[in-house]
Structures are given as structure tokens and as C-alpha cells.
C-alpha positions in Angstrom: 3.9 15.4 37.2 2.9 18.3 36.1 6.4 19.8 35.4 6.4 16.2 32.8 2.8 17.9 32.0 3.2 21.1 31.1 6.7 19.5 28.5 4.2 17.0 27.0 1.2 19.9 25.7 4.0 22.3 24.4 6.0 19.8 22.9 2.3 18.8 21.4 1.4 22.1 21.0 4.4 23.1 18.6 3.2 19.9 16.1 -0.2 19.7 16.2 -1.2 22.7 15.1 -2.9 21.7 11.9 -5.5 19.2 14.5 -6.1 20.8 17.2 -6.5 24.9 17.3 -7.5 27.0 21.0 -10.0 26.5 22.0 -10.5 29.9 23.5 -9.7 31.3 20.1 -12.4 29.0 18.7 -14.5 30.6 21.3 -14.1 34.4 19.7 -15.0 33.2 16.4 -17.0 31.4 16.5 -20.3 32.9 18.5 -21.9 33.4 16.1 -22.2 29.6 14.8 -24.3 28.9 18.0 -27.3 26.3 17.6 -30.3 28.6 17.5 -31.9 28.1 20.9 -28.6 27.2 22.6 -28.0 28.3 26.1 -24.8 30.3 25.6 -22.4 30.4 28.9 -19.6 32.0 30.3 -16.7 30.1 31.3 -17.9 28.9 35.2 -18.5 25.5 33.6 -18.9 22.1 34.9 -17.5 19.3 33.0 -18.2 15.9 33.7 -14.5 13.8 33.2 -15.1 9.6 32.7 -12.5 8.0 32.3 -12.6 3.6 31.9 -10.3 2.1 34.1 -6.8 1.9 36.3 -5.7 -1.1 34.9 -3.7 1.0 31.8 -1.3 3.7 33.0 -2.1 6.3 30.6 -6.0 7.0 32.0 -4.5 8.7 35.5 -1.2 9.0 34.1 -1.5 11.2 30.8 -5.2 11.4 30.5 -6.5 13.3 33.1 -3.9 15.6 33.8 -3.5 17.0 30.4 -7.8 17.4 30.6 -7.8 18.7 33.1 -5.0 21.7 32.8 -6.5 22.3 30.0 -9.6 22.7 30.8 -8.5 25.0 33.3 -6.3 26.8 30.3 -9.6 27.5 27.6 -11.9 28.6 30.6 -9.4 30.7 33.0 -9.3 28.4 35.6 -13.1 29.0 36.8 -13.9 25.5 35.2 -14.6 22.5 37.2 -14.2 19.5 36.2 -15.9 16.8 38.7 -13.6 13.6 38.1 -14.5 9.3 38.2 -12.6 5.8 37.7 -14.9 3.2 36.4 -11.7 0.6 37.0 -13.5 -1.5 33.8 -17.0 -1.2 35.1 -20.0 -1.4 32.9 -22.8 -0.5 36.1 -20.3 1.5 37.3 -19.7 4.4 34.7 -23.3 4.0 34.3 -24.1 5.6 38.2 -22.1 8.0 37.8 -23.0 9.1 34.9 -26.8 9.8 36.7 -24.3 11.3 39.1 -22.4 13.8 36.2 -26.8 14.6 35.7 -27.4 15.4 38.9 -24.6 17.5 39.4 -26.5 19.2 36.5 -22.8 19.3 34.7 -21.8 21.7 31.3 -21.0 18.6 29.4 -19.5 15.3 30.0 -16.0 14.5 28.4 -16.8 9.7 29.0 -14.3 6.8 27.9 -16.9 4.3 28.0 -16.1 0.8 30.0 -18.3 -0.5 27.3 -19.1 1.0 24.7 -22.3 -0.3 23.7 -23.8 -0.6 27.6 -23.1 3.1 27.6 -26.0 3.3 25.3 -29.1 4.6 27.7 -26.4 6.9 30.0 -26.2 8.7 26.8 -29.5 9.3 26.4 -30.4 10.1 30.0 -27.5 12.6 29.2 -28.9 13.8 26.2 -32.7 14.5 26.9 -31.1 16.8 30.2 -29.6 18.3 27.4 -26.2 17.7 28.4 -23.8 16.9 25.6 -21.3 14.2 26.2 -17.9 14.4 24.2 -17.1 10.3 23.2 -12.8 9.9 24.5 -11.1 7.9 22.5 -13.3 4.8 22.5 -16.4 5.1 20.1 -19.7 4.8 22.6 -23.4 4.4 20.6 -25.6 6.5 21.6 -26.4 10.5 20.0 -23.4 11.8 21.2 -22.2 14.7 19.7 -18.2 14.4 18.9 -16.0 11.9 19.3 -12.3 12.1 19.7 -9.0 9.5 19.3 -6.2 8.2 17.4 -6.7 6.5 14.1 -7.6 3.2 15.3 -7.1 0.6 12.2 -4.0 2.3 11.9 -2.8 1.5 14.9 -3.2 -1.9 13.4 -1.3 -1.3 10.7 2.0 -0.4 12.4 1.5 -3.0 15.0 1.0 -6.1 12.7 3.9 -4.2 9.5 6.7 -4.2 13.2 5.8 -7.4 13.8 6.7 -8.7 9.9 9.2 -6.6 10.3 10.7 -8.6 13.2 10.3 -12.0 12.0 12.1 -11.0 8.8 12.8 -13.6 6.7 10.7 -15.7 8.6 7.5 -14.2 7.4 5.9 -16.6 5.5 4.0 -18.8 6.8 5.3 -18.3 10.0 2.9 -19.3 13.5 2.0 -16.1 15.9 -0.3 -16.0 18.5 -3.0 -13.2 18.1 -3.7 -11.6 21.7 -6.6 -9.0 20.8 -8.4 -6.3 23.4 -11.0 -6.8 25.1 -13.8 -7.1 23.0 -15.7 -4.5 25.2 -13.9 -1.7 23.9 -14.4 -1.4 20.0 -11.3 -0.3 19.4 -9.9 -3.6 20.1 -12.1 -4.8 16.9 -9.7 -1.6 14.7 -7.1 -2.8 15.9 -7.5 -5.8 14.9 -8.3 -5.5 11.4 -5.6 -3.2 11.3 -3.5 -6.1 11.9 -4.7 -8.7 10.1 -4.8 -6.0 7.2 -1.3 -6.8 7.1 -0.8 -9.9 8.2 -3.2 -12.2 6.5 -2.4 -14.4 4.0 1.4 -14.0 5.0 1.2 -16.0 8.7 -0.8 -18.3 10.4 -2.8 -17.3 13.4 -1.6 -20.0 16.0 -3.8 -19.4 18.8 -6.4 -16.0 18.9 -7.6 -14.8 21.9 -9.9 -11.6 22.6 -8.9 -10.4 26.2 -11.1 -10.2 28.9 -10.2 -6.4 30.5 -7.1 -6.3 29.0 -5.6 -7.3 32.5 -2.0 -8.2 32.0 -3.2 -11.7 33.7 -5.6 -12.9 31.5 -3.1 -13.0 28.7 -0.8 -14.4 30.7 -2.4 -17.2 31.4 -4.3 -17.5 27.4 -0.8 -17.6 26.6 0.5 -20.1 29.0 -2.8 -21.9 26.7 -1.0 -21.5 23.9 1.8 -22.4 24.5 1.0 -25.8 26.3 -0.8 -26.6 22.4 1.2 -24.4 20.1 5.0 -25.9 21.2 7.4 -23.6 22.5 8.8 -24.2 20.3 6.9 -23.1 17.1 5.5 -19.8 17.9 7.7 -17.4 16.1 6.2 -14.3 16.8 3.3 -13.0 19.2 0.3 -10.2 18.3 0.3 -8.3 21.6 -2.8 -5.3 21.8 -1.5 -3.2 24.1 1.9 -3.1 26.3 -0.2 -4.3 29.8 -0.7 -7.6 27.8 2.8 -7.6 26.6 3.7 -7.9 30.5 2.5 -10.5 30.7 2.9 -11.9 27.7 6.5 -12.1 28.3 5.9 -13.1 31.7 5.1 -15.8 30.2 7.3 -17.0 27.9 10.3 -16.5 29.7 8.8 -18.7 32.3 8.0 -21.5 29.9 12.4 -21.2 29.4 11.3 -19.8 25.3 14.6 -18.5 24.6 15.5 -16.2 22.7 12.2 -14.8 22.6 10.0 -14.2 19.5 9.1 -10.6 18.7 6.5 -9.5 20.7 4.0 -5.9 19.3 2.4 -3.4 21.8 0.2 0.4 22.7 0.2 2.8 24.8 4.7 3.5 25.3 3.7 2.3 28.0 7.4 3.2 30.8 7.3 -1.3 31.4 7.6 -1.1 28.0 9.4 0.7 26.9 12.4 -0.9 29.0 10.5 -4.1 27.2 12.7 -2.2 24.0 15.3 -1.0 25.1 16.3 -4.5 26.6 14.9 -6.4 23.8 11.8 -8.2 25.1 9.6 -6.3 23.5 9.9 -5.7 20.2 7.6 -2.0 19.7 4.5 0.2 20.6 2.9 1.7 19.7 3.5 5.9 21.0 0.1 8.0 20.8 0.4 11.4 21.1 -2.4 11.8 25.0 -1.5 15.7 24.5 -2.8 16.2 21.9 -5.6 13.8 22.1 -6.5 14.9 25.6 -6.4 19.0 23.9 -8.7 18.2 20.7 -11.4 16.7 24.1 -11.2 20.0 26.1 -11.4 21.7 23.2 -14.7 20.2 21.9 -16.0 19.9 25.8 -15.9 23.5 26.4 -17.1 24.6 22.7 -19.9 22.4 23.0 -20.9 23.4 27.0 -21.1 27.1 25.9 -22.7 25.9 23.2 -20.8 26.5 19.6 -20.2 24.8 17.0 -16.9 22.3 16.2 -16.0 23.7 13.2 -12.9 25.5 14.0 -12.5 22.3 16.0 -13.0 18.8 14.1 -12.1 18.3 10.7 -13.5 14.9 9.6 -16.9 12.6 11.0 -17.5 9.4 11.6 -21.2 7.7 12.4 -21.9 4.8 15.5 -24.3 3.0 14.9 -27.2 4.8 15.9 -25.9 8.5 15.0 -24.5 9.8 11.5 -21.8 12.3 11.0 -20.5 12.7 14.0 -18.7 15.4 14.5 -14.9 14.0 15.0 -10.4 14.6 15.4 -8.1 11.2 14.8 -4.2 11.8 16.2 -2.5 10.3 14.5 0.0 7.3 15.6 4.1 6.4 15.4 5.4 2.8 15.5 8.1 2.9 18.5 10.9 1.2 17.9 14.2 1.2 20.0 15.6 3.5 17.4 13.1 6.7 17.8 12.3 6.2 22.0 14.8 9.6 22.1 12.8 11.3 19.4 9.3 9.8 20.2 8.5 9.9 23.9 11.6 11.6 25.2 11.3 14.3 22.8 7.9 14.6 24.0 8.4 14.7 27.1 6.5 12.1 28.1 8.9 9.6 29.7 12.7 10.8 30.4 15.5 8.9 30.6 16.8 8.7 33.4 13.1 6.6 33.6 13.3 5.3 31.3 17.8 4.6 31.6 16.9 3.9 35.9 19.1 0.8 37.8 18.7 -2.2 35.5 18.0 -0.7 32.3 21.5 1.7 32.2 23.4 -0.8 30.4 20.8 -1.9 27.8 20.6 2.1 27.3 24.6 2.1 26.9 24.1 -0.9 24.4 22.1 1.1 21.9 22.8 4.1 22.4 20.4 5.5 24.6 22.2 8.1 26.6 
């Protein structure tokens, strides 16, 4: 795992210089930019890292080790990362933030379970002088920085790919829309982006907001859609991520639907990539976790040291309570069978041996993935 993270970080570093400058450099260059009265600190820091759930493979497999590794690099190995995963439970995450405050962390990186419910916890941290980086999801409250992907572009990529897959049958085609959890503000942005492409072209037979992003909930929703619409009346399925796509495809296969309609996804999970190889899933969205994780680490270390983010964050966004939040949005890539080698393999996320193991080897050979 560590070897893969090193490969991924090196590969992304070569292609994301415009996004992600080395924070150790910015620390030397921006020392005079520290806010009046802020306490200057060295590398002996405590950084709290709170991730929202472990249903999606990315958080434990990629985000955590990437962020921890980068924080170590930026602080000569002297910083301590205190980690917790809320396992999709907002009250648990609130308790975790209280613990971080008690432990007097120097900065927090927070992937919110519920972007609105976390606001009071963010206010508590702010009251104790602890800066907060909102990671991947734009939390409410007085956050100091934010990094994520261009989430509307994720939806546009998904919608565009679905239309491409439908081809000549796209006009007026009936699809099922399987959105993410309503507690995740990104889900609304994915939906907005997708509908900006799909509206006026397809018919939404059924649409769901999937509780907690869980594959089993997407599976149940898909079973209900098949019952309501008829198994021969579904031309395609918009799925907001790969985990749900797995549950959706299981329901389609259980209903005896063949050939399978095109299904979208997101996150480039190994199972999702393998379904793309076999043709069960049409696409995913590849998001460079190394690039996003590196930026979050840079922001947290800089803020913990009392530095401004001028050399890291090149844009700003607003949440409901604060304007002008320093922000870095990382680009995304539409992943299909045609560019697996040039994306997730090239960046060291998955190896060909992992993707093409066992029963997937024949499908890999068929599409020239060797």
C-alpha cells in the first residue's frame, strides 16, 4: 500500500504543479504574510484528520495515507496526525471533533458526514483558535480553507458519458437517476451537473436520493424502479458513484435484464474499473486523490503555522455563513475502457495485475488492456 501511495504521489506531483505547490516552499516564502497576532509554530504540530465514512474505498485506501504521508514530508516527520473515521454517523463525528479540541490540535482536516450538522462543531473549533480545512465536502460554518474536485464537472462528465452510451437512442430515452445522499452537498452538485447535460434530452423515469450512499440502498431503489417501470423500459442509469453502481447492476442482473443498460459511476474503485473492463458498467469518474490529499495537507500545515494560503489556494468559494473561502478545485477525468491505462494505471492507483486478476484477465485481453 505504501509503495502504491508513493507511486501515485510522484505521478500526480509531476502533473499538478499548477494546483499544488510544495508547502515547505510556501512556508519559507510567506512567513511575512502571517496574520497579525497569530502564533508562529514550527514543525512539531498536531493535525486532526476526520474522514466521513468507510463504505467508499477511497477514504481508507487513498486519502488517509496520502494526507498522512504529505504532512510528514512537510514537517520533517515531526507532526503527529490524529485520525478518526465517523463511519457515516454525524453525532460520532461531532464527538470526534470535541476530542480533537480537547487534544489541542493545531489544525483540523474535516470530511463532513453532514455538511450542515457539523456547523456547531466547526464554530467550537474556531472559538478555540483551531483552523479548519473542509476536505472534499464544503462544510458549513467558519471554515478556513476548502479543497475538493469540480463537483458539477463530475456530474457533467457522467451525464455526457451516459448520452454517449445511449447514442442514437438518447433522445427521449427513459433513465433512472440514482443520486447520492442528501446530507452530502457534493451529491447536489453532481446532480446539478448531470442534469445540465441530460435535461431536455432524456426522460427521468424514477429518481432517488440514496440514503448514506450505501450500495444496498441503491440496490433496493433499483429494484423498486424496475418494478415500477418494467425491466424493458430502462434505457440507462445515472449512478452517482461506483459503490451504488455495484448495487444497481446486481439488481438489473437479478431481474434478468440483458443486455445491461449503460450505468455511470464515480471514484474509480477497483470493482468499478473491473466492471468497466467487463462491460457491465459504462464509465466512472477518476479523481486524483493524491492531488486533493496533497493540497489538504499543505493547507492544514500552513494554517497550523499561522501562514496565509496565497501561494496554495488560487480561487475562493462561499458557504452559507462565510464568503471568500480559499479554495483549490482539482480537475476530474471521465474514465472508460479506452483510458484505463492512461489514468488509474499510469498514476499508480491500480496495477494491471490488480485490475486483470482472475476472471477479469480474458476481458482485459479482449479490450487490449495488457
